[in-house]
Structure formats: C-alpha cells, structure tokens
N, CA, C and O atoms as a Tinker XYZ file with bonds, in Angstrom:
   384  protein
     1  N     23.505000  -31.083000  -29.054000    73     2
     2  CA    22.839000  -30.800000  -27.842000    64     1     3
     3  C     23.455000  -30.145000  -26.815000    63     2     4     5
     4  O     24.683000  -30.066000  -26.790000    81     3
     5  N     22.743000  -29.647000  -25.932000    73     3     6
     6  CA    23.177000  -29.116000  -24.560000    64     5     7
     7  C     23.529000  -29.780000  -23.749000    63     6     8     9
     8  O     22.873000  -30.797000  -23.526000    81     7
     9  N     24.691000  -29.496000  -22.976000    73     7    10
    10  CA    25.141000  -30.568000  -21.903000    64     9    11
    11  C     24.245000  -30.334000  -20.716000    63    10    12    13
    12  O     24.029000  -29.253000  -20.169000    81    11
    13  N     23.766000  -31.495000  -20.407000    73    11    14
    14  CA    22.834000  -31.496000  -18.937000    64    13    15
    15  C     23.643000  -31.969000  -17.786000    63    14    16    17
    16  O     23.603000  -33.119000  -17.348000    81    15
    17  N     24.425000  -30.949000  -17.297000    73    15    18
    18  CA    25.208000  -31.231000  -16.050000    64    17    19
    19  C     24.266000  -30.496000  -14.948000    63    18    20    21
    20  O     23.145000  -29.997000  -15.044000    81    19
    21  N     25.120000  -30.623000  -13.924000    73    19    22
    22  CA    24.549000  -30.243000  -12.457000    64    21    23
    23  C     23.978000  -28.536000  -12.596000    63    22    24    25
    24  O     24.453000  -27.708000  -13.373000    81    23
    25  N     23.296000  -28.394000  -12.009000    73    23    26
    26  CA    22.781000  -26.795000  -11.781000    64    25    27
    27  C     23.433000  -26.418000  -10.641000    63    26    28    29
    28  O     23.412000  -27.000000   -9.556000    81    27
    29  N     24.098000  -25.268000  -10.982000    73    27    30
    30  CA    24.887000  -24.861000  -10.024000    64    29    31
    31  C     24.483000  -23.057000   -9.743000    63    30    32    33
    32  O     25.100000  -22.037000  -10.047000    81    31
    33  N     23.471000  -23.231000   -9.195000    73    31    34
    34  CA    22.664000  -21.975000   -9.020000    64    33    35
    35  C     23.334000  -21.221000   -7.737000    63    34    36    37
    36  O     23.629000  -20.028000   -7.809000    81    35
    37  N     23.520000  -21.871000   -6.748000    73    35    38
    38  CA    24.094000  -21.159000   -5.683000    64    37    39
    39  C     25.531000  -20.826000   -5.713000    63    38    40    41
    40  O     25.970000  -20.185000   -4.758000    81    39
    41  N     26.465000  -21.224000   -6.832000    73    39    42
    42  CA    27.288000  -21.042000   -7.008000    64    41    43
    43  C     27.893000  -20.017000   -8.061000    63    42    44    45
    44  O     29.020000  -19.541000   -8.195000    81    43
    45  N     26.484000  -19.838000   -8.881000    73    43    46
    46  CA    26.694000  -18.719000  -10.036000    64    45    47
    47  C     27.242000  -17.433000   -9.732000    63    46    48    49
    48  O     26.813000  -16.984000   -8.669000    81    47
    49  N     27.993000  -16.759000  -10.286000    73    47    50
    50  CA    28.602000  -15.568000  -10.003000    64    49    51
    51  C     27.224000  -14.075000  -10.404000    63    50    52    53
    52  O     26.558000  -13.949000  -11.431000    81    51
    53  N     27.227000  -13.431000   -9.497000    73    51    54
    54  CA    26.242000  -12.532000   -9.804000    64    53    55
    55  C     24.682000  -12.728000   -9.325000    63    54    56    57
    56  O     23.692000  -12.075000   -9.654000    81    55
    57  N     24.794000  -13.776000   -8.493000    73    55    58
    58  CA    23.691000  -14.506000   -8.232000    64    57    59
    59  C     23.257000  -14.095000   -6.783000    63    58    60    61
    60  O     23.774000  -14.695000   -5.842000    81    59
    61  N     22.276000  -13.040000   -6.533000    73    59    62
    62  CA    22.197000  -12.747000   -4.969000    64    61    63
    63  C     20.449000  -12.800000   -4.731000    63    62    64    65
    64  O     19.525000  -12.053000   -5.056000    81    63
    65  N     20.538000  -13.920000   -4.090000    73    63    66
    66  CA    18.930000  -14.434000   -4.062000    64    65    67
    67  C     18.237000  -13.285000   -2.929000    63    66    68    69
    68  O     17.125000  -12.761000   -2.983000    81    67
    69  N     19.213000  -13.126000   -2.001000    73    67    70
    70  CA    18.663000  -12.381000   -0.728000    64    69    71
    71  C     18.261000  -11.015000   -1.272000    63    70    72    73
    72  O     17.476000  -10.360000   -0.586000    81    71
    73  N     18.739000  -10.463000   -2.517000    73    71    74
    74  CA    18.540000   -9.024000   -2.784000    64    73    75
    75  C     17.047000   -9.419000   -3.675000    63    74    76    77
    76  O     16.120000   -8.609000   -3.643000    81    75
    77  N     16.950000  -10.380000   -4.251000    73    75    78
    78  CA    15.971000  -10.514000   -5.319000    64    77    79
    79  C     14.839000  -10.642000   -4.437000    63    78    80    81
    80  O     13.842000  -10.048000   -4.848000    81    79
    81  N     14.699000  -11.292000   -3.260000    73    79    82
    82  CA    13.885000  -11.552000   -2.190000    64    81    83
    83  C     13.401000  -10.292000   -1.509000    63    82    84    85
    84  O     12.204000  -10.064000   -1.333000    81    83
    85  N     14.349000   -9.505000   -1.144000    73    83    86
    86  CA    14.064000   -8.144000   -0.633000    64    85    87
    87  C     13.416000   -7.413000   -1.449000    63    86    88    89
    88  O     12.401000   -6.836000   -1.061000    81    87
    89  N     13.901000   -7.279000   -2.839000    73    87    90
    90  CA    13.148000   -6.489000   -3.777000    64    89    91
    91  C     11.559000   -6.798000   -3.747000    63    90    92    93
    92  O     10.692000   -5.928000   -3.669000    81    91
    93  N     11.341000   -8.130000   -3.818000    73    91    94
    94  CA     9.959000   -8.594000   -4.308000    64    93    95
    95  C      9.238000   -8.143000   -2.911000    63    94    96    97
    96  O      8.172000   -7.528000   -2.944000    81    95
    97  N      9.873000   -8.479000   -1.699000    73    95    98
    98  CA     9.117000   -7.895000   -0.355000    64    97    99
    99  C      8.873000   -6.439000   -0.438000    63    98   100   101
   100  O      7.837000   -5.979000    0.043000    81    99
   101  N      9.777000   -5.654000   -1.030000    73    99   102
   102  CA     9.478000   -3.829000   -1.073000    64   101   103
   103  C      8.398000   -3.716000   -2.027000    63   102   104   105
   104  O      7.407000   -3.052000   -1.722000    81   103
   105  N      8.494000   -4.395000   -3.353000    73   103   106
   106  CA     7.358000   -4.276000   -4.152000    64   105   107
   107  C      5.933000   -4.551000   -3.619000    63   106   108   109
   108  O      5.007000   -3.782000   -3.880000    81   107
   109  N      5.772000   -5.678000   -2.855000    73   107   110
   110  CA     4.806000   -5.923000   -2.414000    64   109   111
   111  C      4.351000   -5.319000   -1.142000    63   110   112   113
   112  O      3.214000   -5.501000   -0.707000    81   111
   113  N      5.195000   -4.639000   -0.584000    73   111   114
   114  CA     4.928000   -3.715000    0.616000    64   113   115
   115  C      4.100000   -2.363000   -0.466000    63   114   116   117
   116  O      2.978000   -1.899000   -0.266000    81   115
   117  N      4.938000   -2.025000   -1.447000    73   115   118
   118  CA     4.667000   -0.748000   -1.931000    64   117   119
   119  C      3.283000   -1.043000   -2.663000    63   118   120   121
   120  O      2.508000   -0.087000   -2.621000    81   119
   121  N      2.952000   -1.851000   -3.134000    73   119   122
   122  CA     1.667000   -2.342000   -3.720000    64   121   123
   123  C      0.667000   -2.380000   -2.750000    63   122   124   125
   124  O     -0.424000   -1.892000   -3.044000    81   123
   125  N      0.834000   -2.863000   -1.660000    73   123   126
   126  CA    -0.069000   -2.943000   -0.614000    64   125   127
   127  C     -0.446000   -1.481000   -0.017000    63   126   128   129
   128  O     -1.641000   -1.189000    0.036000    81   127
   129  N      0.536000   -0.543000    0.440000    73   127   130
   130  CA     0.504000    0.468000    0.795000    64   129   131
   131  C     -0.382000    1.478000   -0.116000    63   130   132   133
   132  O     -1.362000    2.145000    0.216000    81   131
   133  N      0.230000    1.387000   -1.282000    73   131   134
   134  CA    -0.265000    2.216000   -2.201000    64   133   135
   135  C     -1.686000    1.826000   -2.690000    63   134   136   137
   136  O     -2.334000    2.757000   -3.167000    81   135
   137  N     -2.211000    0.748000   -2.658000    73   135   138
   138  CA    -3.500000    0.376000   -2.896000    64   137   139
   139  C     -4.491000    0.926000   -1.978000    63   138   140   141
   140  O     -5.556000    1.436000   -2.325000    81   139
   141  N     -3.996000    0.763000   -0.568000    73   139   142
   142  CA    -4.713000    1.135000    0.674000    64   141   143
   143  C     -4.856000    2.668000    0.556000    63   142   144   145
   144  O     -5.929000    3.207000    0.827000    81   143
   145  N     -4.082000    3.173000    0.266000    73   143   146
   146  CA    -3.982000    4.816000   -0.083000    64   145   147
   147  C     -4.959000    5.158000   -0.937000    63   146   148   149
   148  O     -5.759000    6.007000   -0.545000    81   147
   149  N     -5.116000    4.593000   -2.265000    73   147   150
   150  CA    -5.479000    4.987000   -3.207000    64   149   151
   151  C     -7.255000    4.695000   -2.859000    63   150   152   153
   152  O     -8.152000    5.498000   -3.114000    81   151
   153  N     -7.412000    3.452000   -2.277000    73   151   154
   154  CA    -9.022000    3.154000   -1.729000    64   153   155
   155  C     -9.405000    4.592000   -0.557000    63   154   156   157
   156  O    -10.506000    5.136000   -0.462000    81   155
   157  N     -8.344000    4.894000    0.106000    73   155   158
   158  CA    -8.752000    5.894000    0.922000    64   157   159
   159  C     -8.964000    7.068000    0.604000    63   158   160   161
   160  O     -9.791000    7.739000    1.222000    81   159
   161  N     -8.216000    7.587000   -0.491000    73   159   162
   162  CA    -8.516000    8.692000   -1.488000    64   161   163
   163  C    -10.041000    8.861000   -2.270000    63   162   164   165
   164  O    -10.697000    9.899000   -2.365000    81   163
   165  N    -10.409000    7.400000   -2.834000    73   163   166
   166  CA   -11.203000    7.446000   -3.297000    64   165   167
   167  C    -12.764000    7.400000   -2.482000    63   166   168   169
   168  O    -13.899000    7.658000   -2.884000    81   167
   169  N    -12.297000    7.006000   -1.333000    73   167   170
   170  CA   -13.545000    7.040000   -0.243000    64   169   171
   171  C    -13.674000    8.576000    0.019000    63   170   172   173
   172  O    -14.815000    9.033000   -0.054000    81   171
   173  N    -12.703000    9.387000    0.299000    73   171   174
   174  CA   -12.788000   10.732000    0.467000    64   173   175
   175  C    -13.279000   11.370000   -0.607000    63   174   176   177
   176  O    -13.950000   12.335000   -0.241000    81   175
   177  N    -13.225000   11.215000   -2.119000    73   175   178
   178  CA   -14.016000   11.545000   -3.156000    64   177   179
   179  C    -15.677000   11.189000   -2.980000    63   178   180   181
   180  O    -16.519000   11.996000   -3.373000    81   179
   181  N    -16.001000   10.080000   -2.439000    73   179   182
   182  CA   -17.106000    9.685000   -2.547000    64   181   183
   183  C    -17.801000   10.497000   -1.466000    63   182   184   185
   184  O    -18.988000   10.748000   -1.676000    81   183
   185  N    -17.338000   10.877000   -0.520000    73   183   186
   186  CA   -17.667000   11.675000    0.599000    64   185   187
   187  C    -18.038000   13.032000   -0.029000    63   186   188   189
   188  O    -19.135000   13.550000    0.181000    81   187
   189  N    -17.048000   13.618000   -0.840000    73   187   190
   190  CA   -17.372000   14.983000   -1.237000    64   189   191
   191  C    -18.382000   14.845000   -2.355000    63   190   192   193
   192  O    -19.103000   15.821000   -2.560000    81   191
   193  N    -18.560000   13.581000   -3.234000    73   191   194
   194  CA   -19.387000   13.436000   -4.253000    64   193   195
   195  C    -21.188000   13.268000   -3.742000    63   194   196   197
   196  O    -22.232000   13.641000   -4.277000    81   195
   197  N    -20.937000   12.650000   -2.679000    73   195   198
   198  CA   -22.509000   12.181000   -1.751000    64   197   199
   199  C    -23.036000   12.958000   -0.955000    63   198   200   201
   200  O    -24.260000   13.068000   -0.886000    81   199
   201  N    -21.915000   13.876000    0.054000    73   199   202
   202  CA   -22.387000   14.251000    1.130000    64   201   203
   203  C    -22.035000   15.814000    0.951000    63   202   204   205
   204  O    -22.838000   16.487000    1.597000    81   203
   205  N    -21.094000   16.588000    0.282000    73   203   206
   206  CA   -20.811000   17.535000    0.228000    64   205   207
   207  C    -19.930000   18.176000    1.642000    63   206   208   209
   208  O    -19.851000   19.361000    1.969000    81   207
   209  N    -19.406000   17.151000    2.235000    73   207   210
   210  CA   -18.638000   17.283000    3.367000    64   209   211
   211  C    -17.290000   17.588000    3.215000    63   210   212   213
   212  O    -16.492000   16.812000    3.742000    81   211
   213  N    -16.769000   18.765000    2.473000    73   211   214
   214  CA   -15.473000   18.889000    1.925000    64   213   215
   215  C    -14.201000   18.887000    2.995000    63   214   216   217
   216  O    -13.081000   18.415000    2.799000    81   215
   217  N    -14.722000   19.577000    4.227000    73   215   218
   218  CA   -13.440000   19.376000    5.270000    64   217   219
   219  C    -13.322000   18.102000    5.789000    63   218   220   221
   220  O    -12.189000   17.763000    6.133000    81   219
   221  N    -14.243000   17.306000    5.928000    73   219   222
   222  CA   -14.039000   15.882000    6.310000    64   221   223
   223  C    -13.277000   15.072000    5.345000    63   222   224   225
   224  O    -12.387000   14.292000    5.685000    81   223
   225  N    -13.603000   15.252000    4.291000    73   223   226
   226  CA   -13.144000   14.634000    2.927000    64   225   227
   227  C    -11.593000   14.887000    2.696000    63   226   228   229
   228  O    -10.744000   13.997000    2.660000    81   227
   229  N    -11.382000   16.138000    2.557000    73   227   230
   230  CA    -9.918000   16.838000    2.785000    64   229   231
   231  C     -9.060000   16.297000    3.993000    63   230   232   233
   232  O     -7.882000   15.971000    3.845000    81   231
   233  N     -9.730000   16.221000    5.204000    73   231   234
   234  CA    -8.912000   15.869000    6.169000    64   233   235
   235  C     -8.554000   14.176000    6.056000    63   234   236   237
   236  O     -7.396000   13.762000    6.105000    81   235
   237  N     -9.582000   13.408000    5.921000    73   235   238
   238  CA    -9.445000   11.746000    5.569000    64   237   239
   239  C     -8.197000   11.828000    4.632000    63   238   240   241
   240  O     -7.143000   11.240000    4.875000    81   239
   241  N     -8.386000   12.504000    3.691000    73   239   242
   242  CA    -7.134000   12.145000    2.419000    64   241   243
   243  C     -5.955000   12.513000    2.954000    63   242   244   245
   244  O     -4.989000   11.781000    2.735000    81   243
   245  N     -5.778000   13.749000    3.786000    73   243   246
   246  CA    -4.558000   14.274000    3.905000    64   245   247
   247  C     -3.896000   13.271000    5.073000    63   246   248   249
   248  O     -2.678000   13.140000    5.199000    81   247
   249  N     -4.810000   12.632000    5.848000    73   247   250
   250  CA    -4.333000   11.881000    7.002000    64   249   251
   251  C     -4.142000   10.435000    6.342000    63   250   252   253
   252  O     -3.265000    9.726000    6.835000    81   251
   253  N     -4.800000    9.997000    5.394000    73   251   254
   254  CA    -4.403000    8.705000    4.797000    64   253   255
   255  C     -3.043000    9.028000    3.828000    63   254   256   257
   256  O     -2.481000    8.018000    3.405000    81   255
   257  N     -2.550000   10.133000    3.495000    73   255   258
   258  CA    -1.478000   10.589000    3.074000    64   257   259
   259  C      0.155000   10.417000    3.834000    63   258   260   261
   260  O      1.265000    9.985000    3.523000    81   259
   261  N     -0.517000   11.052000    4.999000    73   259   262
   262  CA     0.673000   10.872000    6.140000    64   261   263
   263  C      0.658000    9.435000    6.504000    63   262   264   265
   264  O      1.745000    8.905000    6.733000    81   263
   265  N     -0.356000    8.780000    6.583000    73   263   266
   266  CA    -0.465000    7.134000    7.010000    64   265   267
   267  C      0.451000    6.253000    6.080000    63   266   268   269
   268  O      1.207000    5.356000    6.453000    81   267
   269  N      0.222000    6.707000    4.750000    73   267   270
   270  CA     0.832000    5.861000    3.569000    64   269   271
   271  C      2.464000    6.259000    3.810000    63   270   272   273
   272  O      3.312000    5.379000    3.959000    81   271
   273  N      2.730000    7.446000    3.823000    73   271   274
   274  CA     4.241000    7.737000    4.037000    64   273   275
   275  C      4.786000    6.922000    5.233000    63   274   276   277
   276  O      5.763000    6.174000    5.229000    81   275
   277  N      4.029000    7.193000    6.166000    73   275   278
   278  CA     4.642000    6.458000    7.385000    64   277   279
   279  C      4.691000    4.789000    7.108000    63   278   280   281
   280  O      5.517000    4.024000    7.606000    81   279
   281  N      3.834000    4.502000    6.389000    73   279   282
   282  CA     3.807000    2.986000    6.358000    64   281   283
   283  C      5.002000    2.649000    5.312000    63   282   284   285
   284  O      5.687000    1.659000    5.569000    81   283
   285  N      5.270000    3.338000    4.254000    73   283   286
   286  CA     6.299000    3.283000    3.555000    64   285   287
   287  C      7.739000    3.535000    4.060000    63   286   288   289
   288  O      8.756000    3.061000    3.553000    81   287
   289  N      7.680000    4.261000    5.015000    73   287   290
   290  CA     9.164000    4.485000    5.710000    64   289   291
   291  C      9.420000    3.476000    6.731000    63   290   292   293
   292  O     10.515000    2.942000    6.912000    81   291
   293  N      8.267000    3.223000    7.440000    73   291   294
   294  CA     8.607000    2.140000    8.535000    64   293   295
   295  C      8.423000    0.629000    8.180000    63   294   296   297
   296  O      9.013000   -0.184000    8.892000    81   295
   297  N      7.696000    0.204000    7.192000    73   295   298
   298  CA     7.463000   -0.972000    6.711000    64   297   299
   299  C      6.129000   -1.515000    7.326000    63   298   300   301
   300  O      5.965000   -2.732000    7.409000    81   299
   301  N      5.206000   -0.667000    7.742000    73   299   302
   302  CA     3.942000   -1.250000    8.463000    64   301   303
   303  C      3.232000   -1.314000    7.499000    63   302   304   305
   304  O      3.462000   -0.634000    6.498000    81   303
   305  N      2.129000   -2.214000    7.596000    73   303   306
   306  CA     0.968000   -2.540000    6.467000    64   305   307
   307  C     -0.404000   -2.236000    7.387000    63   306   308   309
   308  O     -1.468000   -1.936000    6.846000    81   307
   309  N     -0.264000   -2.340000    8.736000    73   307   310
   310  CA    -1.309000   -2.150000    9.509000    64   309   311
   311  C     -2.081000   -0.787000    9.539000    63   310   312   313
   312  O     -3.292000   -0.579000    9.464000    81   311
   313  N     -1.150000   -0.017000    9.655000    73   311   314
   314  CA    -1.932000    1.387000    9.440000    64   313   315
   315  C     -2.459000    1.791000    8.526000    63   314   316   317
   316  O     -3.246000    2.730000    8.649000    81   315
   317  N     -2.200000    1.210000    7.290000    73   315   318
   318  CA    -2.792000    1.772000    5.979000    64   317   319
   319  C     -4.269000    1.149000    5.820000    63   318   320   321
   320  O     -5.286000    1.702000    5.401000    81   319
   321  N     -4.086000   -0.148000    6.272000    73   319   322
   322  CA    -5.458000   -0.928000    6.402000    64   321   323
   323  C     -6.362000   -0.078000    7.279000    63   322   324   325
   324  O     -7.372000    0.458000    6.824000    81   323
   325  N     -5.948000    0.043000    8.652000    73   323   326
   326  CA    -6.981000    0.902000    9.470000    64   325   327
   327  C     -7.307000    2.008000    8.953000    63   326   328   329
   328  O     -8.449000    2.358000    9.252000    81   327
   329  N     -6.675000    2.781000    8.207000    73   327   330
   330  CA    -6.978000    3.982000    7.725000    64   329   331
   331  C     -8.142000    3.914000    6.692000    63   330   332   333
   332  O     -8.887000    4.892000    6.623000    81   331
   333  N     -8.360000    2.843000    5.885000    73   331   334
   334  CA    -9.331000    2.321000    5.031000    64   333   335
   335  C    -10.568000    2.241000    5.964000    63   334   336   337
   336  O    -11.646000    2.803000    5.768000    81   335
   337  N    -10.248000    1.486000    6.962000    73   335   338
   338  CA   -11.733000    1.512000    8.019000    64   337   339
   339  C    -12.004000    2.666000    8.412000    63   338   340   341
   340  O    -13.212000    2.898000    8.461000    81   339
   341  N    -11.124000    3.738000    8.805000    73   339   342
   342  CA   -11.719000    4.779000    9.241000    64   341   343
   343  C    -12.257000    5.518000    8.180000    63   342   344   345
   344  O    -13.307000    6.117000    8.410000    81   343
   345  N    -11.677000    5.614000    6.887000    73   343   346
   346  CA   -12.590000    6.295000    5.859000    64   345   347
   347  C    -13.606000    5.987000    5.732000    63   346   348   349
   348  O    -14.465000    6.852000    5.563000    81   347
   349  N    -13.999000    4.420000    5.762000    73   347   350
   350  CA   -15.137000    3.844000    5.529000    64   349   351
   351  C    -16.299000    4.416000    6.673000    63   350   352   353
   352  O    -17.446000    4.818000    6.474000    81   351
   353  N    -15.522000    4.281000    7.947000    73   351   354
   354  CA   -16.461000    5.082000    8.897000    64   353   355
   355  C    -16.812000    6.362000    8.953000    63   354   356   357
   356  O    -17.803000    6.772000    9.556000    81   355
   357  N    -15.811000    7.232000    8.166000    73   355   358
   358  CA   -16.207000    8.454000    7.757000    64   357   359
   359  C    -17.195000    8.816000    6.805000    63   358   360   361
   360  O    -17.863000    9.850000    6.794000    81   359
   361  N    -17.226000    7.769000    5.926000    73   359   362
   362  CA   -18.157000    7.857000    4.689000    64   361   363
   363  C    -19.752000    7.306000    5.403000    63   362   364   365
   364  O    -20.834000    7.795000    5.082000    81   363
   365  N    -19.584000    6.315000    6.306000    73   363   366
   366  CA   -20.894000    5.929000    6.872000    64   365   367
   367  C    -21.569000    7.261000    7.941000    63   366   368   369
   368  O    -22.755000    7.578000    8.033000    81   367
   369  N    -20.572000    7.776000    8.554000    73   367   370
   370  CA   -21.087000    8.537000    9.419000    64   369   371
   371  C    -21.680000    9.967000    8.665000    63   370   372   373
   372  O    -22.708000   10.497000    9.085000    81   371
   373  N    -20.899000   10.535000    7.486000    73   371   374
   374  CA   -21.343000   11.259000    7.095000    64   373   375
   375  C    -22.742000   11.328000    5.841000    63   374   376   377
   376  O    -23.247000   12.382000    5.454000    81   375
   377  N    -23.069000   10.226000    5.479000    73   375   378
   378  CA   -24.119000    9.793000    4.742000    64   377   379
   379  C    -25.420000    9.636000    5.852000    63   378   380   381
   380  O    -26.588000    9.601000    5.467000    81   379
   381  N    -25.118000    9.571000    6.939000    73   379   382
   382  CA   -26.519000    8.980000    7.892000    64   381   383
   383  C    -27.169000   10.517000    8.292000    63   382   384
   384  O    -28.190000   10.596000    8.975000    81   383
C-alpha cells in the first residue's frame, strides 16, 4: 500500500499556486468579455435582420469590438456589460 504521510503541497517543487490562480482569473475575464462581445454582435445582427438599419448595426458592432479590446487590455469587465445594454437600447430604438 501507499505511504500515507503528510501532504507537502506548499513545499512541492514546481508548485506555483499564484500562477494557477492568475491563469484562472485571466480565463474567467476572457470568457466574460468574449461572451459580452458575442452578445453585442448578435444584437447587431438582429438589428440588421429585423429593421435593415445597417449603419447602426455596423457602428454598434465596431464599438463593441473596441470596447472588448479595451476590456481585455485593461482588465475591466463593466464596459463590456454596459456595451450589451447600449446594444439592447439600439435594438429597442430601431424597432419602434
């Protein structure tokens, strides 16, 4: 049977918990910003499909792309969520 000694997790060689946690945070941030960007682009496609306002849809999509790039570079999540709200407002205003 295996020897059931004390666990030496903190002293193990090659163990870098801070790097693992930072990688997890980076992945979570990328997933959030990417999801918000995809939602904004899909809303832009809905604007084109429902109302034929191509100029507004392209402008929102380009702005969403710039906001996503800013969010990825700076680490901010709020601008991406605000962009989804702006896209929804654009959809609401163009369908009325």
